[in-house]
N, C-alpha and C positions, 0 to 999 in steps of 0.2 A: 674385307675392309668394312668398317662400320661407317655410318653417316658422320660420326664425330671425327673419324680419321680423315675423311674427304674434306670436310669443312676446315679442318686444321691445315690442310695442305694448300688451301686457296691463298694463304698468305705467303707461300713459298714462291719466290721469283722464278724458280726453275721447274715448277710443276707444270706439265703440258696441259693446260686447262682449256685451250681454245682450238676449235676446229679451223680448218683452212678458210671456210666461208666467213666465220665470225672474225677471224684475224684480218682478213682482207677488208671486211666492213669497218672494223675498228680503225684500220690504217687509212681508209679511204682510197684503197688501191684495188687491183685485180688479183685474182688467184694466180694468174700467169706471172705477175710480178713476184709473188712469193715463191713460185716454182723456179723462176730465173735466179733469185738470190740463193735458193737452195742448190741449184746447179753450179753456181759460182762459189759454193761452199762457204758462204757467209754464215748461214745458219743451217743446222741439220735438225729438222723437226722429228720428234718421236713419232713412230707409227703405232696406231691402235691395233688391236687384234685383227680388225677387218682391213688393215692396211691404209687407213686414213691418216693424213698428217695432223699432228697436234702440236701447238705452239705454246711456249711459256711467255710470261710477261717480259722476262729478260730478252727473249728472242724478238718479241714485238718491239721493244725499244731499239734494238739493233736494226730491225727492218725499217722502223720509222726514220732512223738517221739515214739509211741508204736511200729511202724514198725522197727525203729532203734534198740530198745531193743530186739525185736523178732529176727531180723537179727543177733544179737550177741548171740543168744541161750537162751534167756529168754522165758519161757513158756508164752503164750498169756495172761492167767489170771493174772500172776504175773506182766507182763509188764503193763497191764491195771491198776493194783493196784499201781504200782510205779508212773505211770503218774498222777493218781488221787492225790497221796500224794505230788508229785512235784507241781502240780497246787495249792493245798491247802497251801503248804508252801509259794509259791510265793504270794498268796493272803494275807496270814498272814503278810508277810514282808511288803507288800504294806500298809496294815492297820496300822502296827506299825510305819512306816515312817510318815503316816498322823498324827497319835497321837503325835509323837515326834515333828513334825513341829507345831502342834497346841499348845503343851505345851510350846515350846520355844517362840512362838509369844505372849503367854499370861503371861509369867513369868515376874515378876517385874524387872526393871533394877537393876543391881548390884551396890551397893553403893561403893563409892570410898574411 
């Protein structure tokens, strides 16, 4: 991989660019929190060759939402479930919008 390849991937939301320490720092939380949401299967960080956890920007957004819920008193397991359901709902809305656009573009023109 060249330096140009690496820099190009930094714009990729799914590229695991952040170490656990950096991710915790960015979120203002502890590494233990990141381990806990991993154990709850909210996010599954990629492991480096040395076995260290690496997080993507997308995973950090998910973790930030879970932290927000936990900060407001939601138990971590419930927060993880809520975030999963929110993510699934957003995906379903996206799919429905695509189907709606496809149906509208293939509909015959209305007769006058």
